[in-house]
MDAnalysis code that builds the backbone (N, CA, C; Angstrom):
import MDAnalysis as mda
import numpy as np

u = mda.Universe.empty(216, n_residues=72, atom_resindex=np.repeat(np.arange(72), 3), trajectory=True)
u.add_TopologyAttr("name", ["N", "CA", "C"] * 72)
u.add_TopologyAttr("resid", np.arange(1, 73))
u.add_TopologyAttr("resname", ["UNK", "UNK", "UNK", "UNK", "UNK", "UNK", "UNK", "UNK", "UNK", "UNK", "UNK", "UNK", "UNK", "UNK", "UNK", "UNK", "UNK", "UNK", "UNK", "UNK", "UNK", "UNK", "UNK", "UNK", "UNK", "UNK", "UNK", "UNK", "UNK", "UNK", "UNK", "UNK", "UNK", "UNK", "UNK", "UNK", "UNK", "UNK", "UNK", "UNK", "UNK", "UNK", "UNK", "UNK", "UNK", "UNK", "UNK", "UNK", "UNK", "UNK", "UNK", "UNK", "UNK", "UNK", "UNK", "UNK", "UNK", "UNK", "UNK", "UNK", "UNK", "UNK", "UNK", "UNK", "UNK", "UNK", "UNK", "UNK", "UNK", "UNK", "UNK", "UNK"])
u.atoms.positions = np.array([
    [94.653, 138.378, 167.583],
    [95.065, 138.975, 166.342],
    [95.880, 137.948, 165.550],
    [95.524, 137.779, 164.289],
    [96.225, 136.832, 163.429],
    [97.251, 137.588, 162.590],
    [98.525, 137.137, 162.694],
    [99.636, 137.791, 162.005],
    [100.236, 136.834, 160.988],
    [100.464, 137.335, 159.783],
    [101.135, 136.591, 158.721],
    [102.528, 137.165, 158.572],
    [103.543, 136.342, 158.770],
    [104.943, 136.762, 158.664],
    [105.506, 136.195, 157.364],
    [105.635, 137.050, 156.360],
    [106.115, 136.626, 155.042],
    [107.629, 136.770, 154.963],
    [108.294, 135.678, 154.621],
    [109.754, 135.670, 154.569],
    [110.349, 135.611, 155.956],
    [109.712, 134.855, 156.826],
    [110.078, 134.831, 158.248],
    [111.458, 134.246, 158.521],
    [111.891, 133.308, 157.691],
    [113.164, 132.657, 157.977],
    [113.148, 132.002, 159.340],
    [114.259, 132.103, 160.045],
    [114.353, 131.525, 161.394],
    [113.842, 132.478, 162.477],
    [113.431, 133.680, 162.079],
    [113.066, 134.720, 163.051],
    [111.590, 135.084, 162.994],
    [110.734, 134.091, 162.929],
    [109.293, 134.343, 162.860],
    [108.810, 135.067, 164.109],
    [107.898, 136.021, 163.891],
    [107.287, 136.709, 165.027],
    [106.534, 135.709, 165.897],
    [106.623, 135.882, 167.177],
    [105.955, 134.984, 168.110],
    [104.447, 134.999, 167.859],
    [103.864, 133.833, 167.690],
    [102.437, 133.687, 167.482],
    [101.977, 133.881, 166.046],
    [102.885, 134.230, 165.149],
    [102.530, 134.472, 163.747],
    [102.514, 133.171, 162.956],
    [101.899, 133.231, 161.790],
    [101.952, 132.149, 160.810],
    [103.074, 132.522, 159.851],
    [104.099, 131.691, 159.756],
    [105.290, 132.022, 158.988],
    [105.350, 131.356, 157.631],
    [105.705, 132.150, 156.623],
    [105.867, 131.666, 155.251],
    [107.269, 132.033, 154.773],
    [107.938, 131.074, 154.159],
    [109.243, 131.327, 153.555],
    [109.427, 130.359, 152.394],
    [110.463, 130.599, 151.586],
    [110.680, 129.770, 150.407],
    [111.422, 128.471, 150.719],
    [111.908, 128.324, 151.935],
    [112.630, 127.113, 152.331],
    [112.147, 126.681, 153.715],
    [112.081, 125.387, 153.934],
    [111.622, 124.858, 155.223],
    [112.732, 125.032, 156.254],
    [112.486, 125.917, 157.178],
    [113.388, 126.176, 158.289],
    [112.591, 126.028, 159.578],
    [113.250, 125.907, 160.723],
    [112.514, 125.878, 161.989],
    [111.634, 127.121, 162.112],
    [110.364, 126.936, 162.389],
    [109.430, 128.032, 162.537],
    [108.616, 128.338, 161.296],
    [109.036, 127.863, 160.143],
    [108.291, 128.107, 158.909],
    [107.092, 127.161, 158.870],
    [105.900, 127.742, 158.735],
    [104.670, 126.951, 158.714],
    [104.253, 126.540, 157.308],
    [104.633, 127.340, 156.315],
    [104.212, 127.085, 154.938],
    [105.351, 127.499, 154.009],
    [105.755, 126.590, 153.141],
    [106.833, 126.865, 152.190],
    [106.212, 127.336, 150.880],
    [106.680, 128.520, 150.398],
    [106.098, 129.116, 149.191],
    [107.076, 130.104, 148.578],
    [107.063, 130.180, 147.266],
    [107.855, 131.175, 146.545],
    [107.125, 132.509, 146.642],
    [107.688, 133.459, 147.354],
    [107.023, 134.737, 147.589],
    [106.998, 135.636, 146.358],
    [107.562, 135.179, 145.253],
    [107.394, 135.880, 143.983],
    [106.009, 135.613, 143.403],
    [105.284, 134.669, 144.012],
    [103.928, 134.326, 143.594],
    [102.962, 134.679, 144.718],
    [101.729, 135.007, 144.345],
    [100.691, 135.268, 145.337],
    [100.338, 133.969, 146.053],
    [100.134, 134.045, 147.347],
    [99.748, 132.861, 148.110],
    [98.418, 132.306, 147.607],
    [98.157, 131.028, 147.849],
    [96.875, 130.432, 147.451],
    [95.687, 131.160, 148.094],
    [94.532, 131.030, 147.470],
    [93.327, 131.740, 147.918],
    [92.903, 131.401, 149.340],
    [93.317, 130.247, 149.845],
    [92.938, 129.890, 151.219],
    [93.526, 130.867, 152.246],
    [94.482, 131.703, 151.833],
    [95.082, 132.693, 152.723],
    [94.436, 134.072, 152.593],
    [93.554, 134.259, 151.649],
    [92.918, 135.559, 151.423],
    [91.971, 135.891, 152.580],
    [91.974, 137.145, 152.982],
    [91.055, 137.667, 154.010],
    [91.136, 136.910, 155.334],
    [92.311, 136.501, 155.742],
    [92.464, 135.698, 156.956],
    [93.234, 136.399, 158.075],
    [93.989, 137.451, 157.776],
    [94.935, 137.998, 158.743],
    [94.642, 139.453, 159.077],
    [94.958, 139.823, 160.315],
    [94.806, 141.199, 160.767],
    [96.038, 142.036, 160.410],
    [97.196, 141.369, 160.360],
    [98.467, 142.050, 160.097],
    [99.296, 141.190, 159.156],
    [99.927, 141.852, 158.188],
    [100.925, 141.189, 157.341],
    [102.258, 141.856, 157.654],
    [103.227, 141.049, 158.071],
    [104.550, 141.541, 158.448],
    [105.589, 140.916, 157.526],
    [106.557, 141.725, 157.133],
    [107.651, 141.227, 156.310],
    [108.862, 142.110, 156.562],
    [110.002, 141.507, 156.837],
    [111.203, 142.268, 157.145],
    [112.360, 141.762, 156.292],
    [112.952, 142.641, 155.493],
    [114.128, 142.287, 154.699],
    [113.831, 141.361, 153.543],
    [112.641, 141.466, 152.967],
    [112.236, 140.546, 151.901],
    [112.230, 141.202, 150.524],
    [111.808, 142.450, 150.449],
    [111.590, 143.106, 149.160],
    [112.806, 143.048, 148.237],
    [113.992, 143.200, 148.778],
    [115.198, 143.199, 147.939],
    [115.547, 141.816, 147.388],
    [114.852, 140.777, 147.834],
    [115.092, 139.414, 147.345],
    [114.080, 138.982, 146.289],
    [113.130, 139.853, 145.977],
    [112.041, 139.493, 145.076],
    [112.257, 140.068, 143.683],
    [111.714, 139.373, 142.681],
    [111.800, 139.833, 141.306],
    [110.941, 141.055, 141.054],
    [109.745, 141.112, 141.691],
    [108.837, 142.236, 141.508],
    [108.208, 142.600, 142.857],
    [108.865, 143.487, 143.611],
    [108.346, 143.855, 144.931],
    [106.941, 144.445, 144.900],
    [106.593, 145.156, 143.852],
    [105.271, 145.762, 143.768],
    [104.183, 144.694, 143.730],
    [104.405, 143.632, 142.972],
    [103.450, 142.522, 142.928],
    [103.298, 141.896, 144.311],
    [104.394, 141.748, 145.022],
    [104.371, 141.208, 146.383],
    [103.513, 142.089, 147.288],
    [103.730, 143.403, 147.236],
    [102.988, 144.321, 148.091],
    [101.502, 144.344, 147.739],
    [101.190, 144.286, 146.470],
    [99.791, 144.230, 146.059],
    [99.127, 142.946, 146.568],
    [99.867, 141.854, 146.557],
    [99.356, 140.592, 147.068],
    [99.079, 140.644, 148.555],
    [99.876, 141.381, 149.296],
    [99.706, 141.465, 150.752],
    [98.326, 141.970, 151.121],
    [97.744, 142.850, 150.331],
    [96.411, 143.377, 150.611],
    [95.368, 142.264, 150.602],
    [95.573, 141.260, 149.795],
    [94.599, 140.178, 149.671],
    [94.501, 139.326, 150.941],
    [95.549, 139.293, 151.712],
    [95.606, 138.446, 152.903],
    [94.950, 139.098, 154.123],
    [94.728, 140.399, 154.042],
    [94.154, 141.129, 155.173],
    [92.634, 141.004, 155.215],
    [92.091, 140.969, 156.421],
    [90.632, 140.919, 156.614],
    [90.015, 142.214, 156.128],
])
């Protein structure tokens, strides 16, 4: 199962692909989560996980709509 952990910080889920806005240990891809990830991430993951991220975003609804694009 492929898991995408958005806003993982230092606490990325074990075995997940981690994305955050700053390069920290465990972060695999640095990206501003206020923007949709590049198309190479579309339809690639079985699960999208995010914990404690929505309150840090300018438009949480756009973020959630984007999450659907990453799922198989």
